PANU-292221 format. One record per residue: residue number from 1; chain; z, x, y of N, C-alpha, C in turn. Coordinates in steps of 0.2 Angstrom, whole numbers, plus 5000, padded with zeros to 4 digits. Layout:
<pts>
<vexkol:NUM | panu:A | n_up:Z | n_east:X | n_north:Y | ca_up:Z | ca_east:X | ca_north:Y | c_up:Z | c_east:X | c_north:Y>
...
</pts>
This chain:
<pts>
<vexkol:1 | panu:A | n_up:4986 | n_east:5061 | n_north:5077 | ca_up:4992 | ca_east:5058 | ca_north:5079 | c_up:4992 | c_east:5051 | c_north:5076>
<vexkol:2 | panu:A | n_up:4987 | n_east:5047 | n_north:5075 | ca_up:4987 | ca_east:5040 | ca_north:5073 | c_up:4990 | c_east:5040 | c_north:5066>
<vexkol:3 | panu:A | n_up:4989 | n_east:5045 | n_north:5062 | ca_up:4992 | ca_east:5045 | ca_north:5055 | c_up:4999 | c_east:5046 | c_north:5055>
<vexkol:4 | panu:A | n_up:5002 | n_east:5050 | n_north:5060 | ca_up:5009 | ca_east:5051 | ca_north:5060 | c_up:5013 | c_east:5045 | c_north:5062>
<vexkol:5 | panu:A | n_up:5009 | n_east:5041 | n_north:5066 | ca_up:5013 | ca_east:5035 | ca_north:5069 | c_up:5014 | c_east:5029 | c_north:5064>
<vexkol:6 | panu:A | n_up:5011 | n_east:5029 | n_north:5058 | ca_up:5012 | ca_east:5024 | ca_north:5053 | c_up:5017 | c_east:5026 | c_north:5048>
<vexkol:7 | panu:A | n_up:5022 | n_east:5022 | n_north:5047 | ca_up:5026 | ca_east:5023 | ca_north:5041 | c_up:5026 | c_east:5017 | c_north:5036>
<vexkol:8 | panu:A | n_up:5026 | n_east:5019 | n_north:5030 | ca_up:5025 | ca_east:5014 | ca_north:5025 | c_up:5031 | c_east:5014 | c_north:5020>
<vexkol:9 | panu:A | n_up:5034 | n_east:5008 | n_north:5019 | ca_up:5040 | ca_east:5008 | ca_north:5015 | c_up:5039 | c_east:5002 | c_north:5010>
<vexkol:10 | panu:A | n_up:5041 | n_east:5004 | n_north:5003 | ca_up:5039 | ca_east:4999 | ca_north:4998 | c_up:5046 | c_east:4996 | c_north:4996>
<vexkol:11 | panu:A | n_up:5046 | n_east:4990 | n_north:4994 | ca_up:5052 | ca_east:4986 | ca_north:4991 | c_up:5050 | c_east:4981 | c_north:4986>
<vexkol:12 | panu:A | n_up:5054 | n_east:4979 | n_north:4982 | ca_up:5053 | ca_east:4974 | ca_north:4977 | c_up:5048 | c_east:4976 | c_north:4972>
<vexkol:13 | panu:A | n_up:5049 | n_east:4982 | n_north:4970 | ca_up:5044 | ca_east:4985 | ca_north:4965 | c_up:5045 | c_east:4983 | c_north:4958>
<vexkol:14 | panu:A | n_up:5040 | n_east:4980 | n_north:4955 | ca_up:5040 | ca_east:4977 | ca_north:4948 | c_up:5034 | c_east:4979 | c_north:4944>
<vexkol:15 | panu:A | n_up:5035 | n_east:4979 | n_north:4938 | ca_up:5029 | ca_east:4981 | ca_north:4933 | c_up:5027 | c_east:4974 | c_north:4930>
<vexkol:16 | panu:A | n_up:5021 | n_east:4972 | n_north:4931 | ca_up:5018 | ca_east:4966 | ca_north:4928 | c_up:5015 | c_east:4968 | c_north:4922>
<vexkol:17 | panu:A | n_up:5018 | n_east:4967 | n_north:4916 | ca_up:5015 | ca_east:4970 | ca_north:4910 | c_up:5010 | c_east:4965 | c_north:4907>
<vexkol:18 | panu:A | n_up:5010 | n_east:4959 | n_north:4909 | ca_up:5005 | ca_east:4954 | ca_north:4907 | c_up:4998 | c_east:4956 | c_north:4910>
<vexkol:19 | panu:A | n_up:4998 | n_east:4958 | n_north:4916 | ca_up:4992 | ca_east:4960 | ca_north:4920 | c_up:4991 | c_east:4968 | c_north:4920>
<vexkol:20 | panu:A | n_up:4996 | n_east:4971 | n_north:4917 | ca_up:4996 | ca_east:4978 | ca_north:4917 | c_up:4995 | c_east:4982 | c_north:4923>
<vexkol:21 | panu:A | n_up:4999 | n_east:4980 | n_north:4928 | ca_up:4999 | ca_east:4983 | ca_north:4935 | c_up:5005 | c_east:4983 | c_north:4938>
<vexkol:22 | panu:A | n_up:5006 | n_east:4987 | n_north:4943 | ca_up:5012 | ca_east:4988 | ca_north:4947 | c_up:5011 | c_east:4983 | c_north:4953>
<vexkol:23 | panu:A | n_up:5017 | n_east:4980 | n_north:4955 | ca_up:5017 | ca_east:4976 | ca_north:4961 | c_up:5022 | c_east:4977 | c_north:4965>
<vexkol:24 | panu:A | n_up:5021 | n_east:4977 | n_north:4972 | ca_up:5027 | ca_east:4979 | ca_north:4977 | c_up:5025 | c_east:4976 | c_north:4983>
<vexkol:25 | panu:A | n_up:5030 | n_east:4975 | n_north:4988 | ca_up:5029 | ca_east:4973 | ca_north:4995 | c_up:5029 | c_east:4980 | c_north:4999>
<vexkol:26 | panu:A | n_up:5024 | n_east:4980 | n_north:5003 | ca_up:5023 | ca_east:4986 | ca_north:5008 | c_up:5025 | c_east:4983 | c_north:5015>
<vexkol:27 | panu:A | n_up:5030 | n_east:4987 | n_north:5018 | ca_up:5032 | ca_east:4986 | ca_north:5025 | c_up:5029 | c_east:4992 | c_north:5029>
<vexkol:28 | panu:A | n_up:5025 | n_east:4990 | n_north:5034 | ca_up:5021 | ca_east:4995 | ca_north:5038 | c_up:5025 | c_east:4995 | c_north:5045>
<vexkol:29 | panu:A | n_up:5027 | n_east:5000 | n_north:5047 | ca_up:5030 | ca_east:5001 | ca_north:5054 | c_up:5025 | c_east:5005 | c_north:5058>
<vexkol:30 | panu:A | n_up:5023 | n_east:5003 | n_north:5063 | ca_up:5018 | ca_east:5006 | ca_north:5068 | c_up:5020 | c_east:5005 | c_north:5075>
<vexkol:31 | panu:A | n_up:5025 | n_east:5009 | n_north:5077 | ca_up:5027 | ca_east:5008 | ca_north:5084 | c_up:5022 | c_east:5011 | c_north:5089>
<vexkol:32 | panu:A | n_up:5020 | n_east:5008 | n_north:5094 | ca_up:5015 | ca_east:5010 | ca_north:5099 | c_up:5008 | c_east:5009 | c_north:5097>
<vexkol:33 | panu:A | n_up:5007 | n_east:5006 | n_north:5092 | ca_up:5000 | ca_east:5004 | ca_north:5090 | c_up:5000 | c_east:4996 | c_north:5089>
<vexkol:34 | panu:A | n_up:4995 | n_east:4993 | n_north:5091 | ca_up:4994 | ca_east:4986 | ca_north:5090 | c_up:4994 | c_east:4983 | c_north:5083>
<vexkol:35 | panu:A | n_up:4990 | n_east:4987 | n_north:5079 | ca_up:4989 | ca_east:4985 | ca_north:5072 | c_up:4986 | c_east:4990 | c_north:5068>
<vexkol:36 | panu:A | n_up:4986 | n_east:4989 | n_north:5061 | ca_up:4983 | ca_east:4994 | ca_north:5056 | c_up:4978 | c_east:4991 | c_north:5052>
<vexkol:37 | panu:A | n_up:4972 | n_east:4994 | n_north:5051 | ca_up:4967 | ca_east:4991 | ca_north:5047 | c_up:4969 | c_east:4991 | c_north:5040>
<vexkol:38 | panu:A | n_up:4966 | n_east:4986 | n_north:5036 | ca_up:4967 | ca_east:4986 | ca_north:5029 | c_up:4964 | c_east:4993 | c_north:5025>
<vexkol:39 | panu:A | n_up:4959 | n_east:4995 | n_north:5028 | ca_up:4956 | ca_east:5002 | ca_north:5025 | c_up:4961 | c_east:5007 | c_north:5026>
<vexkol:40 | panu:A | n_up:4964 | n_east:5007 | n_north:5032 | ca_up:4970 | ca_east:5012 | ca_north:5033 | c_up:4975 | c_east:5012 | c_north:5029>
<vexkol:41 | panu:A | n_up:4977 | n_east:5005 | n_north:5027 | ca_up:4983 | ca_east:5004 | ca_north:5023 | c_up:4981 | c_east:5006 | c_north:5016>
<vexkol:42 | panu:A | n_up:4975 | n_east:5005 | n_north:5014 | ca_up:4973 | ca_east:5007 | ca_north:5007 | c_up:4973 | c_east:5014 | c_north:5006>
<vexkol:43 | panu:A | n_up:4971 | n_east:5018 | n_north:5011 | ca_up:4971 | ca_east:5025 | ca_north:5010 | c_up:4979 | c_east:5028 | c_north:5010>
<vexkol:44 | panu:A | n_up:4983 | n_east:5025 | n_north:5014 | ca_up:4990 | ca_east:5027 | ca_north:5014 | c_up:4994 | c_east:5025 | c_north:5008>
<vexkol:45 | panu:A | n_up:4993 | n_east:5019 | n_north:5005 | ca_up:4996 | ca_east:5017 | ca_north:4999 | c_up:4993 | c_east:5022 | c_north:4993>
<vexkol:46 | panu:A | n_up:4987 | n_east:5023 | n_north:4993 | ca_up:4984 | ca_east:5027 | ca_north:4988 | c_up:4987 | c_east:5034 | c_north:4988>
<vexkol:47 | panu:A | n_up:4988 | n_east:5037 | n_north:4994 | ca_up:4991 | ca_east:5044 | ca_north:4995 | c_up:4999 | c_east:5044 | c_north:4992>
<vexkol:48 | panu:A | n_up:5002 | n_east:5038 | n_north:4994 | ca_up:5009 | ca_east:5038 | ca_north:4992 | c_up:5011 | c_east:5036 | c_north:4985>
<vexkol:49 | panu:A | n_up:5006 | n_east:5032 | n_north:4982 | ca_up:5007 | ca_east:5030 | ca_north:4975 | c_up:5001 | c_east:5032 | c_north:4971>
<vexkol:50 | panu:A | n_up:5002 | n_east:5037 | n_north:4967 | ca_up:4997 | ca_east:5040 | ca_north:4963 | c_up:4996 | c_east:5035 | c_north:4957>
<vexkol:51 | panu:A | n_up:4990 | n_east:5035 | n_north:4954 | ca_up:4988 | ca_east:5031 | ca_north:4948 | c_up:4991 | c_east:5035 | c_north:4942>
<vexkol:52 | panu:A | n_up:4994 | n_east:5031 | n_north:4938 | ca_up:4997 | ca_east:5034 | ca_north:4932 | c_up:4992 | c_east:5037 | c_north:4927>
<vexkol:53 | panu:A | n_up:4987 | n_east:5034 | n_north:4926 | ca_up:4982 | ca_east:5036 | ca_north:4921 | c_up:4975 | c_east:5037 | c_north:4925>
<vexkol:54 | panu:A | n_up:4972 | n_east:5043 | n_north:4924 | ca_up:4966 | ca_east:5044 | ca_north:4928 | c_up:4960 | c_east:5041 | c_north:4925>
<vexkol:55 | panu:A | n_up:4961 | n_east:5040 | n_north:4918 | ca_up:4955 | ca_east:5036 | ca_north:4915 | c_up:4954 | c_east:5029 | c_north:4917>
<vexkol:56 | panu:A | n_up:4959 | n_east:5026 | n_north:4919 | ca_up:4959 | ca_east:5019 | ca_north:4922 | c_up:4959 | c_east:5020 | c_north:4929>
<vexkol:57 | panu:A | n_up:4953 | n_east:5019 | n_north:4932 | ca_up:4952 | ca_east:5020 | ca_north:4939 | c_up:4951 | c_east:5013 | c_north:4942>
<vexkol:58 | panu:A | n_up:4957 | n_east:5010 | n_north:4942 | ca_up:4957 | ca_east:5003 | ca_north:4945 | c_up:4958 | c_east:5003 | c_north:4952>
<vexkol:59 | panu:A | n_up:4955 | n_east:4998 | n_north:4955 | ca_up:4955 | ca_east:4998 | ca_north:4962 | c_up:4962 | c_east:4995 | c_north:4965>
<vexkol:60 | panu:A | n_up:4964 | n_east:4999 | n_north:4970 | ca_up:4970 | ca_east:4996 | ca_north:4973 | c_up:4968 | c_east:4991 | c_north:4978>
<vexkol:61 | panu:A | n_up:4971 | n_east:4986 | n_north:4978 | ca_up:4970 | ca_east:4980 | ca_north:4983 | c_up:4976 | c_east:4979 | c_north:4987>
<vexkol:62 | panu:A | n_up:4974 | n_east:4977 | n_north:4993 | ca_up:4979 | ca_east:4975 | ca_north:4998 | c_up:4978 | c_east:4968 | c_north:4999>
<vexkol:63 | panu:A | n_up:4982 | n_east:4964 | n_north:4997 | ca_up:4981 | ca_east:4956 | ca_north:4998 | c_up:4987 | c_east:4953 | c_north:5001>
<vexkol:64 | panu:A | n_up:4986 | n_east:4948 | n_north:5004 | ca_up:4992 | ca_east:4944 | ca_north:5007 | c_up:4995 | c_east:4947 | c_north:5013>
<vexkol:65 | panu:A | n_up:4991 | n_east:4950 | n_north:5018 | ca_up:4993 | ca_east:4953 | ca_north:5024 | c_up:4996 | c_east:4948 | c_north:5029>
<vexkol:66 | panu:A | n_up:5002 | n_east:4948 | n_north:5031 | ca_up:5005 | ca_east:4944 | ca_north:5035 | c_up:5008 | c_east:4947 | c_north:5041>
<vexkol:67 | panu:A | n_up:5008 | n_east:4944 | n_north:5047 | ca_up:5011 | ca_east:4947 | ca_north:5053 | c_up:5018 | c_east:4944 | c_north:5054>
<vexkol:68 | panu:A | n_up:5023 | n_east:4948 | n_north:5056 | ca_up:5030 | ca_east:4946 | ca_north:5057 | c_up:5031 | c_east:4946 | c_north:5065>
</pts>
C-alpha cells in the first residue's frame, strides 16, 4: 500500500549534452504519509525512467531535496 500512495511527476526535462545526462525536476505527492526516503525515490525514478544505454550503467542520483 505504501508504494501506491506515492505519485511522481517530472517537469522541466532537459538534456545536458555537456555532461551527457538528463536533468529534470521531480515532484513527489504522498498524501497520508509524512515523508518519502531518498532510497524510495531512487527506486521509483529508476522504474519510471529507463536508462537509454545498458552499457553505460550510470548511477541515478537524487540531489537537492527540498520541502515545500
